[in-house]
C-alpha positions, 0 to 999 in steps of 0.5 A: 276300916275299923269301927270301935267305940273310940273311933266313934267318939273321934268321929262324933267329936270331930263332927262337933267341931262343926256342930257344937255351940262354942264357949270360950273358957272364962279366962279367955275373951275373944279379944284376948284369945290367940289367933288359932283359938279365934280361927277354930271358934269362927269355924264353929260359929259359921256352921252354927249359923247355917244349921240355925237357918230354918230356910236351909232346914227343909229337905229340898235344900239339904244339898245346898246346906251341906255344900255351904258347910263343905265350903267352910270346912275346906277353908279351915282344913288343910286336906293336903297336909292331912293327906301327906301325914296320913300316907307318911312315907308312901306319899313321896312314892306317888306321882303328882296325879296320884297325890291329887287323886288321894287328896280328893278322895280322902277329903271327900271321905272325911267330909261325907263321914263327919257332915253325915253325923249332923243328926247326932248333935243334941246340944253338946258344947265345946269349951275352948281353953287355950292355944300353944303356938310354936313357930308356924304350928299351934295346938288349940285345946278344948273340951267337948262336954256331953251329958256333963262328961268332958272329953279333951279335943285338941286341934293341930294347926299350921300357918302358911302365908299368914293363914291358919289351917287345921291338919289334925284332931286329937280326941283323948290323945288319939290322933285322927291322922294317925288312926287313918295312917295305921289303916292305910298302911295296913291296906297298902301292905296287902293291896298296894296303893291301887287297892287303897284307892279302890277302897276309898273310891268305894267308900266315897261312892257309897257315901254320896249315894247315902 
């Protein structure tokens, strides 16, 4: 899977969703903020509380700290929706068992990729600006501030059963899901679905070992 400077920025920026210090725009208070903004900010707050827990910082509790963060991420992200969008038309061609397997592997790949980047955090901040809500969909707009450079990072959410969940992240207009969709489509055009699953299993296995 491709490793460009833009892709690194996307990985880093999504990672900062979990690891950066959240700041609300001066014009938005917690009380006045729309539910999607509070939802995303709460995810940041929960992760930061774990990172700031010195008892969890010791090497012997590294796995426990990661598991706690994974639990939070799994509550905030809709990995099935992300999987459906990443596979696009190929999703409907898969059996329920194949769909479940893909969701598990894709979810694990994302978690391993982003949570492993925790060491790259060095005081970056996320400024939450506003949310645009239309029906059961919403976009939370924010800026990632790193060394006085602002990078637009937008979070797309969907509301199901009165519960928001993130299903995509855009960094400088580049969609995380679309990026993976392009990569997955390229692999499947050469190696079919079984080939894609094999590559995902290899990456997940390698990530677990690391």
